GUNUDO-193184 format. One record per atom (N, C-alpha, C): residue in three letters; y, z, x. Coordinates in steps of 0.001 Angstrom, whole numbers, plus 500000, padded with zeros to 6 digits. Example, Ala and Ser with C-alpha at 12.3 -4.5 7.8 and 13.67 -1.06 7.14 Angstrom:
<rs>
ALA494310507800513190
ALA495500507800512300
ALA496700507800513200
SER497750507080512850
SER498940507140513670
SER500030507870512900
</rs>
This chain:
<rs>
MET484016416495256481
MET484715417407255585
MET484708418802256179
THR485786419530256057
THR485904420862256627
THR485830421893255519
LEU484944422882255705
LEU484742423897254674
LEU484853425279255262
ALA485222426242254428
ALA485190427647254811
ALA484500428395253686
VAL483334428975253987
VAL482555429614252946
VAL482274431050253333
PRO482788432062252569
PRO482455433449252865
PRO480996433726252502
LEU480237434322253398
LEU478856434692253145
LEU478713436200253213
LEU478007436791252266
LEU477813438230252248
LEU476822438621253334
VAL477168439611254126
VAL476252440137255134
VAL476106441629254915
SER475061442212255503
SER474753443602255213
SER475737444578255817
ALA476321444219256951
ALA477241445159257588
ALA478322444392258324
GLY479497444962258332
GLY480597444368259072
GLY481458445484259620
ALA482021445285260783
ALA482872446306261376
ALA484101446513260505
PRO484474447768260191
PRO485602448017259315
PRO486926447566259922
ASP486977447407261245
ASP488236447019261884
ASP488166445617262463
GLY487246444797261985
GLY487112443447262501
GLY486669442493261411
LEU487060441233261572
LEU486680440199260623
LEU485602439328261254
PRO484347439403260750
PRO483253438625261335
PRO483292437167260875
LEU483045436264261825
LEU483054434838261536
LEU481889434153262223
GLN481559432979261714
GLN480654432080262421
GLN481239430682262345
VAL481304430009263479
VAL481807428641263536
VAL480618427712263766
VAL480474426725262872
VAL479393425748262986
VAL479979424349262854
ASP479208423360263334
ASP479667421976263184
ASP479217421423261838
GLN479506420155261585
GLN479213419550260292
GLN477726419461260003
SER476880419626261029
SER475428419639260834
SER474895421057260651
GLY475789422048260717
GLY475371423438260566
GLY474948424093261862
LEU475135423402262997
LEU474754423967264289
LEU475875424845264828
PRO475541425998265421
PRO476565426898265951
PRO477418426222267011
LEU478701426552267019
LEU479633425996267990
LEU480030427104268961
ARG479545426978270184
ARG479813427962271228
ARG481205427745271824
ASP481849428835272223
ASP483149428809272894
ASP484263428215272042
ALA484142428350270722
ALA485268428026269841
ALA486222429216269873
VAL487510428938269882
VAL488520429995269878
VAL489085430116268468
ILE489006431319267909
ILE489539431600266580
ILE490808432411266750
GLU491907431930266164
GLU493189432623266225
GLU493679432872264806
ILE494134434088264549
ILE494672434440263237
ILE496140434819263399
ARG497004434169262611
ARG498433434461262686
ARG498670435908262279
PRO499468436652263045
PRO499711438066262719
PRO500362438210261351
PRO499868439145260531
PRO500518439398259248
PRO501928439946259461
ALA502777439804258448
ALA504146440325258521
ALA504116441815258826
GLY504982442248259714
GLY505077443667260055
GLY504111444126261124
THR503305443212261683
THR502347443593262725
THR503080444096263967
THR502613445225264492
THR503218445788265708
THR502248445746266884
ARG501083445142266690
ARG500082445094267753
ARG500618444304268945
ARG500402444855270128
ARG500865444222271364
ARG500051442968271654
LEU500703441966272213
LEU500036440714272577
LEU499278440923273884
ALA498014441330273747
ALA497169441624274906
ALA495715441633274451
PHE494797441465275410
PHE493369441489275123
PHE492671442423276114
PRO491496442954275740
PRO490828443946276599
PRO490096443354277799
TRP489893442049277823
TRP489156441448278938
TRP490099441066280087
ARG489504440795281239
ARG490274440418282427
ARG490732438969282308
TYR491959438712282700
TYR492496437353282666
TYR492127436662283972
ALA490876436213284035
ALA490360435607285261
ALA489402434481284909
MET489492433390285665
MET488603432246285539
MET488010432002286923
ALA486780432496287111
ALA486134432401288421
ALA485489431030288609
GLN485224430702289864
GLN484390429551290185
GLN483109430093290798
LYS482003429824290115
LYS480703430325290561
LYS479656429254290293
ASN478860428940291313
ASN477862427869291213
ASN478522426563290768
GLN479712426320291300
GLN480500425126290996
GLN480688424937289486
THR480954426062288823
THR481217426105287386
THR482352427084287139
PHE483186426807286130
PHE484192427786285725
PHE483536428850284862
VAL483804430112285197
VAL483214431244284477
VAL484326432210284077
PRO484541432447282758
PRO483858431798281634
PRO484330430354281467
GLY483581429576280708
GLY483967428190280483
GLY485224428062279652
THR485454429046278785
THR486666429114277971
THR487204430532278035
LEU488482430659278323
LEU489133431966278465
LEU490344432017277545
ILE490479433114276803
ILE491651433344275951
ILE492584434299276675
VAL493867433927276761
VAL494866434811277366
VAL496124434793276511
PRO496921435870276566
PRO498180435884275819
PRO499244435035276508
GLN500155434514275715
GLN501270433748276258
GLN502019434577277294
GLY502284433986278454
GLY502964434680279543
GLY502038435317280548
ALA500729435280280300
ALA499769435934281198
ALA499640435193282521
THR499322435954283557
THR498962435389284855
THR497447435451284977
VAL496839434307285252
VAL495380434202285336
VAL494961434119286798
ALA493972434932287165
ALA493402434904288515
ALA492278433869288563
PHE492164433191289701
PHE491114432200289920
PHE490312432578291170
PRO489413433566291062
PRO488616433945292231
PRO487539432906292538
ASN487383432585293813
ASN486360431641294257
ASN485147432443294730
LEU484070432407293952
LEU482846433124294290
LEU481801432205294919
ASP482178430957295148
ASP481278429990295775
ASP481436430009297294
ASN480461429416297990
ASN480563429298299448
ASN481146427946299851
VAL481800427287298888
VAL482529426041299154
VAL483956426222298671
ARG484843425364299139
ARG486242425476298751
ARG486502424723297440
HIS487514425205296698
HIS487903424583295433
HIS489399424322295429
SER489808423338294637
SER491217423040294413
SER491391422841292909
ILE491970423840292240
ILE492046423858290781
ILE493324423157290316
TYR493212422420289207
TYR494394421724288691
TYR494304421577287180
SER495442421252286568
SER495500420878285163
SER496666419924284958
PHE496445418916284110
PHE497514418008283707
PHE497987418328282289
SER497478419415281702
SER497798419742280309
SER499277420043280125
LYS499843419533279037
LYS501282419652278790
LYS501788421097278765
PRO501051422066278171
PRO501580423442278150
PRO501669424111279520
GLY500969423587280525
GLY501006424263281827
GLY500378423473282952
PRO500948422328283317
PRO500394421587284449
PRO500583422373285752
PHE499575422327286626
PHE499674423027287908
PHE498615422490288855
LYS498756422858290119
LYS497746422520291133
LYS497683423658292133
ILE496466424087292433
ILE496227425096293459
ILE495477424401294593
ASP496052424421295794
ASP495428423758296932
ASP494122424440297327
LEU493359423764298161
LEU492038424250298581
LEU492069425705299047
TYR491096426476298568
TYR490922427849299052
TYR489435428189299027
GLY489055429156299858
GLY487641429378300129
GLY487014430573299439
GLN485768430826299845
GLN484955431895299278
GLN485648433245299390
ASP485556434027298308
ASP486120435381298212
ASP487641435396298298
GLN488271434248298125
GLN489723434197298014
GLN490087434001296545
THR491293434445296186
THR491768434335294809
THR493168433747294806
ARG493398432874293861
ARG494735432350293606
ARG495078432679292152
SER496343432582291793
SER496730432903290416
SER497776431929289917
GLN497904431875288591
GLN498853430977287939
GLN499301431606286628
GLN500592431559286351
GLN501119432087285097
GLN501220430959284072
PHE500939431318282802
PHE501005430354281704
PHE501985430865280658
ARG503146430218280569
ARG504246430697279729
ARG504285430079278339
ILE503555428979278138
ILE503615428250276867
ILE502252428284276194
ALA502238428580274891
ALA500982428615274139
ALA500398427216274026
GLY499085427141274084
GLY498385425863273965
GLY497107425882274777
THR496529424721274984
THR495252424595275689
THR495468424007277073
ILE494898424671278070
ILE494944424216279452
ILE493538423752279834
ALA493378422441280039
ALA492098421900280493
ALA492095421918282019
LEU491047422498282609
LEU490962422686284055
LEU489975421727284693
GLY490268421373285928
GLY489346420604286740
GLY489444421058288182
CYS488559420517289008
CYS488581420788290437
CYS488689419451291158
ASN489660419333292054
ASN489862418088292788
ASN488682417723293684
ILE487863418704294020
ILE486734418471294928
ILE485441418221294155
HIS485270418895293013
HIS484022418818292246
HIS484339418299290839
ASP484170416988290651
ASP484569416325289406
ASP483853416851288173
LYS482645417380288322
LYS481873417831287154
LYS482405419146286587
MET483239419847287336
MET483727421146286876
MET484767420964285776
ARG484532421623284628
ARG485460421595283507
ARG485573423005282937
GLY486791423394282603
GLY487017424695281983
GLY488261424628281119
TYR488440425653280286
TYR489570425673279362
TYR490174427070279294
ILE491489427109279294
ILE492215428352279031
ILE493008428135277757
ARG492785428991276782
ARG493536428918275537
ARG494612430000275594
VAL495857429569275714
VAL496993430481275788
VAL497499430672274361
THR497489431910273876
THR497806432160272470
THR498992433098272306
ASN499674432980271171
ASN500794433870270870
ASN500466434839269750
THR499155435040269486
THR498724436047268528
THR497771437024269211
PRO497858438323268885
PRO496905439276269465
PRO495556439261268752
PHE495448438473267689
PHE494217438427266902
PHE493469437131267219
ALA492617437193268226
ALA491886436014268671
ALA490535436430269231
ALA489576435512269150
ALA488232435771269664
ALA487568434445269995
ARG486512434522270815
ARG485748433339271232
ARG484329433474270699
SER483783432391270158
SER482435432436269590
SER481370432440270680
ASP480245433068270366
ASP479137433171271318
ASP478148432015271117
LEU476966432126271704
LEU475951431069271620
LEU475566430736270194
ASN475656431733269299
ASN475304431532267897
ASN476521431203267031
GLY477646430912267684
GLY478862430607266943
GLY479529431825266331
LEU479064433022266692
LEU479560434251266077
LEU480725434844266856
ALA481661435427266127
ALA482805436109266722
ALA483319437136265732
SER484106438075266228
SER484770439052265366
SER486195439220265855
VAL487143439049264942
VAL488546439240265274
VAL488909440666264885
ASP489155441497265892
ASP489379442921265663
ASP490809443216265246
GLY490964444365264571
GLY492285444872264239
GLY492829444428262902
LEU492022443730262109
LEU492483443252260810
LEU491528443667259707
GLY492069443927258519
GLY491273444231257343
GLY491262443063256391
ARG490787443321255174
ARG490700442266254172
ARG492087441694253885
GLY492135440359253755
GLY493410439721253445
GLY493316438212253516
THR494424437574253221
THR494528436123253318
THR495274435793254600
TYR494670434971255431
TYR495212434724256766
TYR495291433229257071
ASP496299432881257878
ASP496366431544258462
ASP495513431552259725
VAL494565430613259801
VAL493569430598260864
VAL493618429257261597
VAL493498429329262915
VAL493340428134263745
VAL492038428289264527
VAL491215427253264506
VAL490015427217265349
VAL490211426075266339
TRP490048426389267627
TRP490164425370268666
TRP488829425185269381
HIS488506423944269693
HIS487348423609270519
HIS487591422197271046
PRO487178421880272278
PRO487467420549272818
PRO486842419404272035
ARG485825419701271211
ARG485152418627270461
ARG485620418510269013
ILE486486419406268547
ILE486966419298267163
ILE487753418006267001
ARG487498417300265918
ARG488074415972265708
ARG489551416001265342
ASP490047417099264804
ASP491439417158264366
ASP492385417141265564
ALA493665416927265291
ALA494676416815266347
ALA494656418021267271
ASN494737417759268573
ASN494745418799269615
ASN493493419663269623
GLY492417419179269017
GLY491179419958268964
GLY491293421195268095
GLU492207421179267125
GLU492474422365266295
GLU492168422105264823
TRP491464423039264219
TRP491274423075262773
TRP492209424145262224
HIS492932423853261147
HIS493856424805260537
HIS493431425075259103
GLY493516426343258689
GLY493191426691257318
GLY493792428029256925
ARG493807428280255626
ARG494266429569255083
ARG493092430152254317
LEU492627431323254760
LEU491370431870254258
LEU491518433298253776
VAL490753433643252751
VAL490586435040252360
VAL489423435579253177
MET489683436638253956
MET488664437169254849
MET488479438653254606
ASP487253439132254872
ASP486885440502254552
ASP485964441039255646
PRO486191442299256101
PRO485290442881257110
PRO483845443005256634
ASP483625443020255314
ASP482273443169254781
ASP481587441839254494
LYS482266440745254792
LYS481678439420254576
LYS481913438570255817
ARG480901437847256224
ARG481062436935257353
ARG481573435599256825
THR482688435165257347
THR483243433867256969
THR482616432797257848
ARG482059431793257208
ARG481429430683257933
ARG482386429502257912
LEU482819429081259083
LEU483756427975259214
LEU483000426733259671
VAL483096425673258882
VAL482452424406259222
VAL483536423452259691
VAL483425423011260946
VAL484437422122261511
VAL483779420822261955
ALA484489419728261762
ALA483980418416262179
ALA484225418238263668
VAL483158417888264389
VAL483274417713265849
VAL482780416338266256
ARG483246415896267418
ARG482773414658268006
ARG481389414888268639
PRO480572413861268780
PRO479272414021269440
PRO479451414527270865
GLY478467415266271325
GLY478506415780272683
GLY477618416987272811
SER477686417640273958
SER476887418829274190
SER477456419990273396
ALA476742421127273373
ALA477155422296272597
ALA478459422873273114
LYS478856422550274347
LYS480075423125274928
LYS481287422356274514
</rs>
């Protein structure tokens, strides 16, 4: 069962909506992407303050999940001393980057909103995700499942939560929630068994 329960907290940023994403057992869900549909009349530009880059370091994608705006070009710097070949078969943006070495960077543009699951042709254990979004109101949860979606005040919003383990179609939970900067909204989503990632 999927629930959304507002919990009163002592402080909340006046320009952000605090959330926590947990699984059905109440355990925090790390690297969940929270997207809020822009309210009518929103003029905020579709952009985020972080760098649109997915590095390879210690044969791992860093960060493991990256949020970028629709149309963004993502850099793939190789910080390892081995070569990588990045690919995706995901419908919103299939691509392949041939082998490249340490301190080299390749890039790829993503024009369609959705989830891009990444792999490396050389290192099968490497997994990463790029969430391409068409809303400027998005955030990724931390180790404690906590996130804050900046730029919005109290209101009723259409919300999408994405995570590779969410049981709903395309790994997405959808809901319409009343949210407040002075209250932390706790989102409970049903997930498949697996690691915290």
